[in-house]
N, C-alpha and C positions, 0 to 999 in steps of 0.2 A: 579378468576373463571376458571373452566375447559372450559366452553362454554358460550358465550354471544349470545342471540337469537335476531336477528333483523327482524322485521316483521311489516306489516301494520295492523292496527286495524281490518280490514275486515278478516284477516287470524289468528286472535287471538286464535280461537278454535284449530287450528293446532299447533300453538306455545305453547299453554297451555298443550296439550296432550303430545307433545314431551318433554317439560320441566318436567312435572310430571313423565314421564317415566324415565328420567335421574336422577331426584332427588331421586326417589325410589331405584335407584341403587347406591346411594352414591356420585353422582357427584354434584359439586357446579355450579349452573346455574344462570346466570344473565337473569332474566325474570322479567319485570317491576312489575307484581303483587306481586312478592316475596319481592320487595324492597320498598314498599310504604312508610314505616316509614322513611327509609334512604333517599328516594328521596324528601320527603316533605320539602319544603323550600330551596332546593339546586338550584344552577344555573345549570339547566339541560343541557344547551348547553355545558358547560365546563365539567360537570361530565360525560355525555355520550361520549364525545370525549375521556376521559380517559378510560372508560369502554371498548369501541370498539377499541381504539388505543393503549392501554397499559395493561389493567388489565385481559384480557382473553387469554387463550391458543389457542382457536379457536372461530370463529364466524360462527354461522349457519345463513345464509341469506335466508329467505323464500321469494322467488321471485314471484311476481305476477303483474298484471297490477296496482293494488292498491299500491304495493310497489314502483313502478316507479313514481307514482303521488305525493307522500307525501314528505313534507319538512323534517320531522324528520328522516324518513328512508334514505333520501339522505344524511343527516348529518352523520348518523351512518355508512352508506356505505362508505363515503369518509374517515372517520376515520379508518375503517377496511381496506380499500384499501391502505392507507398510511402505516399502520402496515405491511400488506402483502408485499408491495414494499420494505420497509426497512429491513425486516427480510429475504426476498428472500427465503421463504419457504411456505409450505401449511399453510394457516390460515383461509381463507374464504371457507366455505363448502356450496355451493349453493344448495338449494332445490327448485326446480321449481314447482309452482302450475299451471302455464301456460307457454306459450312460449314468454312472454314479454322480450324484450331486455333491458338490464340495462347498462347505460353508464359506460365504463371502465371495464366491465366484458367480458373478451375475450372469444370467442367461444371455445378456446382450454382448458379452465378450466373444469375439470371433475365435473359433477353434478349428482344429483338424480332428478328424476321427480316423483311427487306424483301419477301420473297415473299408474306408474309401481310398486309402493311400498305401503304397509300398514304403518300406523303410527308405529306399533310394529316393523316392519322390519327396518324402519328408526332409531328407538331408538336402536335396536340391532347393526346396523352399526355404530352409533355414539359411543356406548359403546366400540365397538372394536377399533374405531379410537382413542377415548380419552384414553382408557386403553393402547393401543400400544404406544401412545406418552408419557405416564407417565413412562413407562419402558425404553424408548429410551434414 
């Protein structure tokens, strides 16, 4: 995957809009609704560890108070943080919906805040980020 999207169900509308924008521009996105047949019957704990820890070039983390409260997002975040730590390079792209603090997310990591950007602008920035890393 070019990008794996990690989000709480309450932020699904935002995750869907961003994923659709990237998909329409030819990027391969892990977004759960696109993977329903593949996820059906799988051990999701193990599979999602692989997706967020091994199979994606970047992880878009949509951070909100809901994100901080969920078990599945915590699992995805920990897998993504382990990959970021091991590759010692940009991997997690935090997109804040609010100012909730997330364990292990240092305040020095550059992020975008939805109050400052439209979905279209976020998609444009992701296209630039993903395209730049393909050619690097």
